C-alpha positions as CSV (number, residue, x, y, z in Angstrom):
1,M,5.0,-50.4,-41.0
2,A,5.0,-53.2,-39.4
3,Y,3.9,-53.5,-36.3
4,D,5.8,-53.2,-32.7
5,E,7.2,-56.8,-31.8
6,D,8.3,-54.9,-28.0
7,L,4.5,-54.3,-28.0
8,A,4.1,-57.7,-28.7
9,N,6.3,-59.5,-26.6
10,R,4.5,-57.5,-24.4
11,L,1.1,-58.7,-25.1
12,R,2.3,-62.7,-25.1
13,E,3.6,-62.2,-21.1
14,L,0.1,-61.1,-20.8
15,L,-1.6,-63.8,-21.7
16,A,0.9,-66.7,-21.6
17,Q,-1.3,-67.8,-18.8
18,Q,-5.0,-67.4,-21.2
19,D,-6.2,-71.1,-22.3
20,A,-6.9,-70.9,-26.6
21,I,-4.8,-67.6,-26.7
22,T,-3.4,-67.8,-30.7
23,E,-1.8,-65.4,-32.4
24,K,-2.7,-64.6,-36.6
25,K,-1.5,-61.7,-38.1
26,M,-4.1,-59.6,-39.9
27,F,-4.4,-55.8,-41.2
28,G,-0.9,-55.6,-41.2
29,G,-0.4,-56.1,-37.2
30,L,-0.3,-59.3,-35.1
31,A,-3.7,-60.1,-33.4
32,F,-4.4,-62.1,-30.1
33,L,-7.2,-64.3,-30.4
34,L,-9.5,-65.6,-27.5
35,H,-11.6,-68.6,-28.6
36,G,-10.8,-68.1,-32.2
37,H,-12.1,-63.8,-31.4
38,M,-9.7,-61.0,-31.8
39,S,-9.1,-59.6,-28.6
40,V,-6.0,-57.6,-29.2
41,S,-3.8,-56.5,-31.3
42,A,-0.6,-55.2,-32.0
43,S,-1.4,-52.5,-34.6
44,R,0.1,-52.2,-38.2
45,N,0.4,-47.5,-36.9
46,G,1.8,-48.5,-34.1
47,G,-1.0,-49.0,-30.2
48,L,-3.4,-51.3,-30.1
49,L,-6.8,-53.0,-31.3
50,V,-8.7,-53.7,-28.5
51,R,-11.7,-55.3,-28.4
52,I,-14.4,-54.6,-25.7
53,D,-17.7,-54.6,-24.7
54,P,-19.8,-52.1,-27.0
55,A,-21.6,-50.6,-24.5
56,D,-18.2,-49.4,-22.9
57,T,-17.2,-47.3,-26.8
58,D,-18.2,-43.8,-25.3
59,A,-16.6,-44.6,-22.0
60,A,-13.0,-46.0,-23.3
61,L,-13.2,-42.9,-26.0
62,A,-12.6,-40.8,-22.9
63,L,-9.9,-41.6,-21.6
64,A,-6.4,-40.4,-23.3
65,H,-5.0,-42.4,-26.4
66,V,-7.9,-43.3,-26.6
67,T,-10.0,-43.0,-30.8
68,L,-12.3,-45.6,-32.6
69,M,-10.9,-47.7,-35.1
70,N,-11.0,-47.0,-38.4
71,M,-11.2,-49.2,-41.3
72,G,-11.3,-47.9,-44.4
73,G,-14.2,-45.2,-43.5
74,R,-15.2,-47.4,-41.3
75,V,-15.6,-47.7,-37.7
76,M,-17.5,-49.6,-34.8
77,E,-18.9,-49.7,-31.4
78,G,-16.4,-51.6,-29.5
79,W,-13.6,-51.8,-31.5
80,I,-10.7,-49.4,-29.9
81,N,-7.8,-47.7,-30.5
82,V,-5.4,-46.8,-27.8
83,A,-2.0,-45.1,-28.8
84,P,1.4,-45.7,-27.8
85,E,1.4,-43.1,-25.3
86,G,-1.5,-44.4,-23.1
87,L,0.9,-48.4,-23.6
88,T,4.2,-46.9,-21.4
89,T,4.1,-49.9,-18.9
90,M,3.1,-52.8,-18.0
91,R,-0.4,-52.3,-15.8
92,E,-1.9,-49.6,-18.7
93,L,-1.1,-52.1,-21.1
94,G,-2.4,-55.4,-18.5
95,A,-5.5,-53.5,-17.7
96,W,-6.3,-53.0,-22.0
97,V,-5.9,-56.6,-22.4
98,E,-7.8,-57.6,-19.2
99,R,-10.7,-55.3,-20.4
100,S,-11.4,-56.8,-23.9
101,V,-10.1,-60.4,-22.7
102,S,-13.5,-60.4,-19.9
103,Y,-15.2,-59.5,-23.0
104,V,-14.3,-61.9,-25.3
105,T,-14.8,-64.9,-23.1
106,T,-18.7,-63.7,-23.0
107,L,-18.3,-64.5,-26.7
108,P,-19.2,-68.3,-27.7
109,P,-16.0,-70.4,-29.1
110,K,-15.6,-70.2,-32.8
């Protein structure tokens, strides 16, 4: 399954004001990188892959429509999936994008 082009366009709109955003096809989805660090991605499985502060993983997992990212049986704190049902409004999507950008901006540029 290819990534959701509508979701990708919504992400572009939300990230338009950010400096140093690049797009890259990764893992069958479309990732948005900030200063070379992946922030969010329109997932090939539907929904959104989000990079957050690893210390916030448990709190994020307590929210509806959120699961830990699983890639080939490997899971990592700080990487979560948000199902399409949790992204129906720009407000819902924007909250995840903001959360990810806030964390990724703390990382040193690549």
